[in-house]
RODO-2510 file (C-alpha; in nm, 4 decimals, decimal comma):
residues 342
     n   res          X          Y          Z
     1     x   -14,4937    10,6308   -23,1461
     2     x   -14,2179    10,8762   -23,0537
     3     x   -13,8776    10,8668   -23,2260
     4     x   -13,7104    11,0397   -22,9288
     5     x   -13,5053    10,8108   -22,7036
     6     x   -13,5713    11,0509   -22,4143
     7     x   -13,9321    10,9275   -22,4144
     8     x   -13,8222    10,5711   -22,3316
     9     x   -13,6325    10,3765   -22,0670
    10     x   -13,4597    10,0400   -22,0416
    11     x   -13,5473     9,8307   -21,7339
    12     x   -13,4330     9,4991   -21,5946
    13     x   -13,4177     9,3044   -21,2688
    14     x   -13,1143     9,3879   -21,0546
    15     x   -12,9362     9,0556   -21,1008
    16     x   -12,7465     8,8386   -21,3530
    17     x   -12,6317     9,0856   -21,6253
    18     x   -12,8109     9,3984   -21,5067
    19     x   -12,4910     9,5982   -21,4464
    20     x   -12,3868     9,5880   -21,8113
    21     x   -12,7450     9,6217   -21,9415
    22     x   -12,8022     9,9374   -21,7366
    23     x   -12,4572    10,0821   -21,8073
    24     x   -12,5109    10,0114   -22,1767
    25     x   -12,8417    10,1986   -22,1698
    26     x   -12,6778    10,5041   -22,0103
    27     x   -12,3908    10,4901   -22,2620
    28     x   -12,6466    10,5083   -22,5429
    29     x   -12,8337    10,7962   -22,3764
    30     x   -13,1380    10,5951   -22,2632
    31     x   -13,2756    10,6142   -21,9095
    32     x   -13,1810    10,3037   -21,7087
    33     x   -13,4148    10,1540   -21,4463
    34     x   -13,3065     9,8793   -21,2046
    35     x   -13,5763     9,6742   -21,0318
    36     x   -13,4273     9,5548   -20,7036
    37     x   -13,5126     9,4137   -20,3668
    38     x   -13,3797     9,5668   -20,0465
    39     x   -13,1224     9,2861   -20,0341
    40     x   -13,0027     9,3212   -20,3950
    41     x   -12,9912     9,6991   -20,4584
    42     x   -12,6458     9,7775   -20,3094
    43     x   -12,4385     9,7074   -20,6272
    44     x   -12,6670     9,9248   -20,8397
    45     x   -12,6376    10,2119   -20,5922
    46     x   -12,2624    10,1651   -20,5586
    47     x   -12,1705    10,1353   -20,9266
    48     x   -12,4074    10,4132   -21,0340
    49     x   -12,5374    10,2318   -21,3411
    50     x   -12,9058    10,3137   -21,2877
    51     x   -13,0861    10,6437   -21,3261
    52     x   -13,3657    10,5062   -21,1097
    53     x   -13,4074    10,2115   -20,8757
    54     x   -13,7542    10,0706   -20,8132
    55     x   -13,7596     9,8540   -20,5015
    56     x   -13,9930     9,5568   -20,4600
    57     x   -14,0230     9,2979   -20,1826
    58     x   -13,9175     9,0087   -20,4066
    59     x   -13,8535     8,9543   -20,7764
    60     x   -14,1653     8,7404   -20,7955
    61     x   -14,3625     9,0611   -20,7258
    62     x   -14,2479     9,2162   -21,0532
    63     x   -14,6012     9,2493   -21,1886
    64     x   -14,6931     9,4814   -20,8982
    65     x   -14,4805     9,7551   -21,0560
    66     x   -14,5461     9,6720   -21,4227
    67     x   -14,7920     9,9628   -21,4586
    68     x   -14,5208    10,2033   -21,3397
    69     x   -14,2849    10,0673   -21,6054
    70     x   -14,5501    10,1069   -21,8727
    71     x   -14,6090    10,4694   -21,7722
    72     x   -14,2363    10,5311   -21,8148
    73     x   -14,2325    10,3611   -22,1609
    74     x   -13,9803    10,1156   -22,0191
    75     x   -13,8531     9,8349   -22,2401
    76     x   -13,7844     9,5258   -22,0278
    77     x   -13,4687     9,3262   -22,1024
    78     x   -13,4918     8,9561   -22,0069
    79     x   -13,1955     8,7736   -21,8567
    80     x   -13,1460     8,4473   -21,6688
    81     x   -13,2799     8,5716   -21,3351
    82     x   -13,5797     8,7362   -21,5010
    83     x   -13,6717     8,4091   -21,6725
    84     x   -13,6037     8,2020   -21,3604
    85     x   -13,8075     8,4162   -21,1180
    86     x   -14,1033     8,4928   -21,3442
    87     x   -14,1088     8,1812   -21,5638
    88     x   -14,1214     8,1854   -21,9457
    89     x   -14,4915     8,1005   -21,9657
    90     x   -14,5892     8,3840   -21,7318
    91     x   -14,3687     8,6230   -21,9305
    92     x   -14,5414     8,5143   -22,2526
    93     x   -14,8979     8,5188   -22,1177
    94     x   -14,8999     8,8018   -21,8629
    95     x   -14,6295     9,0568   -21,9439
    96     x   -14,7867     9,3743   -22,0831
    97     x   -14,4844     9,6054   -22,0660
    98     x   -14,2644     9,6336   -22,3735
    99     x   -14,0314     9,3323   -22,3906
   100     x   -13,7088     9,3173   -22,5925
   101     x   -13,6818     8,9882   -22,7812
   102     x   -13,9141     8,7012   -22,8605
   103     x   -14,1199     8,5755   -22,5648
   104     x   -14,2000     8,2577   -22,7568
   105     x   -13,8296     8,1743   -22,7900
   106     x   -13,7977     8,1721   -22,4093
   107     x   -14,0509     7,8859   -22,4026
   108     x   -13,8336     7,6840   -22,6406
   109     x   -13,5131     7,7420   -22,4427
   110     x   -13,6707     7,6534   -22,1075
   111     x   -13,7563     7,2930   -22,1972
   112     x   -13,4620     7,0743   -22,2938
   113     x   -13,6756     6,8440   -22,5089
   114     x   -13,8112     7,1355   -22,7161
   115     x   -13,4679     7,2925   -22,7274
   116     x   -13,3186     6,9705   -22,8672
   117     x   -13,5756     6,9589   -23,1486
   118     x   -13,4727     7,3128   -23,2456
   119     x   -13,0986     7,2432   -23,2354
   120     x   -13,1366     6,9173   -23,4256
   121     x   -13,3329     7,0993   -23,6958
   122     x   -13,0398     7,3430   -23,7186
   123     x   -12,8082     7,0489   -23,7908
   124     x   -12,5933     7,0864   -23,4812
   125     x   -12,3726     6,8123   -23,3379
   126     x   -12,5511     6,7202   -23,0138
   127     x   -12,4620     6,4791   -22,7314
   128     x   -12,6675     6,1635   -22,7003
   129     x   -12,9771     6,1799   -22,4772
   130     x   -13,0694     5,8694   -22,2735
   131     x   -13,4435     5,8101   -22,2566
   132     x   -13,4296     5,6037   -21,9364
   133     x   -13,1730     5,5541   -21,6571
   134     x   -13,1541     5,1866   -21,7520
   135     x   -12,9832     5,2865   -22,0810
   136     x   -12,6831     5,4407   -21,9047
   137     x   -12,3706     5,2655   -22,0363
   138     x   -12,1023     5,5231   -21,9583
   139     x   -12,0549     5,8638   -21,7951
   140     x   -12,3615     6,0897   -21,8188
   141     x   -12,4515     6,4305   -21,6801
   142     x   -12,7976     6,4874   -21,5376
   143     x   -12,9326     6,8382   -21,6005
   144     x   -13,2485     7,0029   -21,4759
   145     x   -13,4815     7,2200   -21,6857
   146     x   -13,4790     7,5995   -21,6779
   147     x   -13,2355     7,8808   -21,6014
   148     x   -13,0938     7,7548   -21,2717
   149     x   -12,7250     7,8277   -21,3313
   150     x   -12,6188     7,4638   -21,3292
   151     x   -12,7655     7,4054   -20,9839
   152     x   -12,8032     7,0374   -20,9002
   153     x   -12,6310     6,8954   -21,2102
   154     x   -12,4467     6,5750   -21,1361
   155     x   -12,2458     6,2973   -21,3022
   156     x   -12,3427     5,9306   -21,2939
   157     x   -12,1535     5,6348   -21,4385
   158     x   -12,4200     5,3694   -21,3991
   159     x   -12,7923     5,3180   -21,3521
   160     x   -12,7378     5,2365   -20,9855
   161     x   -12,5397     5,5555   -20,9229
   162     x   -12,8095     5,7594   -21,0983
   163     x   -13,0848     5,6286   -20,8697
   164     x   -12,8726     5,6867   -20,5588
   165     x   -12,8004     6,0515   -20,6447
   166     x   -13,1453     6,1479   -20,7783
   167     x   -13,3078     6,0673   -20,4433
   168     x   -13,2238     6,4051   -20,2886
   169     x   -13,4110     6,6094   -20,5505
   170     x   -13,7679     6,7243   -20,4914
   171     x   -13,8880     6,6924   -20,8513
   172     x   -13,7195     6,3744   -20,9784
   173     x   -13,8892     6,3911   -21,3202
   174     x   -13,7593     6,7390   -21,4149
   175     x   -13,4299     6,6276   -21,5726
   176     x   -13,2549     6,5079   -21,8844
   177     x   -12,9795     6,2417   -21,8980
   178     x   -12,7101     6,3570   -22,1388
   179     x   -12,3915     6,1944   -22,2669
   180     x   -12,0894     6,3389   -22,0860
   181     x   -11,8459     6,4785   -22,3431
   182     x   -11,4770     6,5075   -22,2570
   183     x   -11,3267     6,8290   -22,3928
   184     x   -11,3036     7,2040   -22,3388
   185     x   -11,6272     7,3774   -22,2298
   186     x   -11,6981     7,6726   -22,4577
   187     x   -11,9774     7,9287   -22,4519
   188     x   -12,0276     8,1441   -22,7617
   189     x   -12,2026     8,4794   -22,7199
   190     x   -12,3885     8,6061   -23,0260
   191     x   -12,6018     8,9030   -23,1211
   192     x   -12,8581     8,8718   -23,4013
   193     x   -12,9835     9,2076   -23,5240
   194     x   -13,3537     9,2207   -23,6078
   195     x   -13,2895     9,5483   -23,7893
   196     x   -13,0020     9,4515   -24,0225
   197     x   -13,0285     9,0697   -24,0209
   198     x   -12,6580     9,0426   -23,9321
   199     x   -12,5210     8,7875   -23,6866
   200     x   -12,2353     8,9109   -23,4683
   201     x   -11,9976     8,7151   -23,2477
   202     x   -11,9614     8,9178   -22,9293
   203     x   -11,7336     8,7060   -22,7072
   204     x   -11,6550     8,3641   -22,5596
   205     x   -11,6259     8,2326   -22,2039
   206     x   -11,6000     7,9240   -21,9921
   207     x   -11,7694     7,8838   -21,6553
   208     x   -11,6136     7,8359   -21,3150
   209     x   -11,8407     7,5689   -21,1720
   210     x   -11,8452     7,5300   -20,7943
   211     x   -11,6282     7,2356   -20,6870
   212     x   -11,6069     7,0895   -21,0400
   213     x   -11,3223     7,3305   -21,1173
   214     x   -11,1446     7,3068   -20,7822
   215     x   -11,1727     6,9341   -20,7198
   216     x   -10,8754     6,8696   -20,9505
   217     x   -10,6450     7,0186   -20,6866
   218     x   -10,7306     6,7263   -20,4600
   219     x   -10,5587     6,3925   -20,5132
   220     x   -10,7898     6,1195   -20,6447
   221     x   -10,7428     5,9106   -20,3298
   222     x   -10,8370     6,2078   -20,1101
   223     x   -11,1441     6,2743   -20,3227
   224     x   -11,2577     5,9158   -20,2715
   225     x   -11,1797     5,9199   -19,9003
   226     x   -11,3715     6,2452   -19,8525
   227     x   -11,6699     6,1208   -20,0539
   228     x   -11,6808     6,4449   -20,2535
   229     x   -11,9603     6,4661   -20,5110
   230     x   -11,9002     6,7063   -20,7971
   231     x   -12,1225     7,0147   -20,8198
   232     x   -12,1716     7,2246   -21,1356
   233     x   -12,3338     7,5358   -20,9884
   234     x   -12,1851     7,8331   -21,1756
   235     x   -11,9889     8,0737   -20,9559
   236     x   -11,8089     8,2848   -21,2160
   237     x   -11,7014     8,3293   -21,5772
   238     x   -11,3593     8,3165   -21,7415
   239     x   -11,2962     8,5011   -22,0719
   240     x   -11,1620     8,3062   -22,3708
   241     x   -11,0191     8,4025   -22,7100
   242     x   -11,0545     8,1099   -22,9529
   243     x   -10,8302     7,9998   -23,2361
   244     x   -10,9023     8,2314   -23,5270
   245     x   -10,9384     7,9382   -23,7669
   246     x   -11,2430     7,8218   -23,5682
   247     x   -11,4403     8,1445   -23,6142
   248     x   -11,5996     8,0474   -23,9494
   249     x   -11,7418     7,7352   -23,7810
   250     x   -11,8909     7,9419   -23,4985
   251     x   -12,0462     8,1895   -23,7416
   252     x   -12,2067     7,9087   -23,9453
   253     x   -12,3456     7,7331   -23,6388
   254     x   -12,4982     8,0571   -23,5112
   255     x   -12,6529     8,1379   -23,8485
   256     x   -12,8001     7,7872   -23,8728
   257     x   -12,9617     7,8218   -23,5302
   258     x   -13,1159     8,1570   -23,6239
   259     x   -13,2471     8,0161   -23,9542
   260     x   -13,4052     7,7179   -23,7761
   261     x   -13,5663     7,9477   -23,5178
   262     x   -13,7819     8,1122   -23,7836
   263     x   -13,9775     7,7862   -23,8122
   264     x   -14,0520     7,7488   -23,4404
   265     x   -14,4170     7,7482   -23,3394
   266     x   -14,5130     8,0435   -23,1225
   267     x   -14,2083     8,2515   -23,2179
   268     x   -14,2972     8,4130   -23,5522
   269     x   -14,0040     8,6557   -23,5504
   270     x   -13,7540     8,3827   -23,4689
   271     x   -13,4452     8,4368   -23,2555
   272     x   -13,2939     8,7831   -23,2348
   273     x   -13,0922     8,9859   -22,9887
   274     x   -12,8274     8,8250   -22,7656
   275     x   -12,8047     8,4474   -22,7304
   276     x   -12,5482     8,1860   -22,6374
   277     x   -12,4602     7,8384   -22,7630
   278     x   -12,3094     7,6243   -22,4907
   279     x   -12,1009     7,3205   -22,5707
   280     x   -11,7747     7,1273   -22,5650
   281     x   -11,4843     7,1430   -22,8087
   282     x   -11,3806     6,7794   -22,8430
   283     x   -11,0243     6,6637   -22,9291
   284     x   -11,1130     6,6741   -23,3015
   285     x   -11,2176     7,0410   -23,2698
   286     x   -11,5856     6,9571   -23,3184
   287     x   -11,8255     7,1787   -23,1261
   288     x   -12,0712     6,9504   -22,9464
   289     x   -12,3581     7,1820   -22,8544
   290     x   -12,5612     7,0846   -22,5486
   291     x   -12,7687     7,3945   -22,4810
   292     x   -12,8871     7,7329   -22,6048
   293     x   -12,9702     8,0360   -22,3929
   294     x   -13,1951     8,2573   -22,6021
   295     x   -13,1150     8,5824   -22,4177
   296     x   -12,8129     8,7567   -22,2664
   297     x   -12,5966     8,5249   -22,0536
   298     x   -12,3739     8,5906   -21,7517
   299     x   -12,0718     8,4801   -21,9557
   300     x   -12,0774     8,8249   -22,1183
   301     x   -12,0057     8,9918   -21,7816
   302     x   -11,6239     8,9846   -21,8165
   303     x   -11,6708     9,2117   -22,1173
   304     x   -11,8399     9,5197   -21,9691
   305     x   -11,5849     9,7244   -22,1667
   306     x   -11,6153     9,5035   -22,4740
   307     x   -11,4225     9,2007   -22,6021
   308     x   -11,1445     9,1642   -22,8616
   309     x   -11,4165     9,0790   -23,1149
   310     x   -11,6377     9,3799   -23,0438
   311     x   -11,3305     9,6041   -23,0467
   312     x   -11,2466     9,4786   -23,3967
   313     x   -11,5993     9,5546   -23,5182
   314     x   -11,6867     9,8750   -23,3326
   315     x   -11,3505    10,0276   -23,2386
   316     x   -11,5110    10,1466   -22,9133
   317     x   -11,6199     9,9769   -22,5897
   318     x   -11,9213     9,7573   -22,6728
   319     x   -12,0580     9,5166   -22,4144
   320     x   -12,3503     9,2936   -22,5042
   321     x   -12,5627     9,5117   -22,2782
   322     x   -12,4641     9,8218   -22,4740
   323     x   -12,5242     9,6396   -22,8032
   324     x   -12,8821     9,5700   -22,6901
   325     x   -12,9252     9,9375   -22,6007
   326     x   -12,7863    10,0498   -22,9357
   327     x   -13,0289     9,8218   -23,1200
   328     x   -13,3165     9,9681   -22,9184
   329     x   -13,1917    10,3229   -22,9797
   330     x   -13,1656    10,2603   -23,3556
   331     x   -13,5127    10,1034   -23,3616
   332     x   -13,6679    10,3998   -23,1789
   333     x   -13,4994    10,6599   -23,3962
   334     x   -13,5857    10,4815   -23,7212
   335     x   -13,9492    10,4169   -23,6260
   336     x   -13,8955    10,0389   -23,6123
   337     x   -13,9457     9,9734   -23,2410
   338     x   -14,2158     9,7132   -23,3079
   339     x   -13,9613     9,5080   -23,5043
   340     x   -13,7603     9,4370   -23,1906
   341     x   -14,0422     9,3879   -22,9384
   342     x   -14,1861     9,0459   -22,8692
***
């Protein structure tokens, strides 16, 4: 296989974190391909981050242009929209184009029960999971499986309230009932290099979640009178710099998750590339982890020019998207491309 980066391209769906992925590819001298629909291509034209835009009718039709990508030696970068539109099982079973990262890991992250087994094996501090609605004895949050950006999540304080609110959902069995933790939401963005074995902390964020973050501006009485029900659909991301004394804890947690991933069935290379641990910092400064995203997350988008942490390490602008591109570039040039494909 060629060691010339000019013989390859980086491709991704025009959504989620595509702007920084494509810009990062161009910054590293690799051709950048955006796969868009007519309705979604405008930002990629306007910001000039793509060398080529391939238009399809809908993201679900991705496999119609897969042969074109293969002819261009395109390496596909998964992100939340890619996983959501195509589905992790279809990516694992049907994708023939080169894929950055472990396909098997996407299966583990897409099912909250499997994900919990992984995180428990890593020794993380996890919220309680209620097996049945009848066990609810305090505030819980109901979450649905898959990369849906928090869509549909809701709070319940009793079994009765749970059954009232679950009625409006089409697939009432596709959920998990999780203990609601009071604290500061925190999302840690990592990069695990398959080439060097080093874990890097890239950045941190918190999410701006639909009316959950604006409802506090309404008096409690008015909330009750209006019958407002909290929604947790993610609408944006807010950058965070954490207390420096907490960084050793975040490094250890990330390393433990990577170590545990090497034992997961169907993912022989384990977890590598960008990933995110999502949790709550409680009043005792414990990090209660409730989820992992085993690919680049939208919380890295505030850092298209890098974060304070990447500036310390690289002394140049380094987004997570560019870090992915640099890993691919290094792998190509060193003849180790197979080490980063899954």
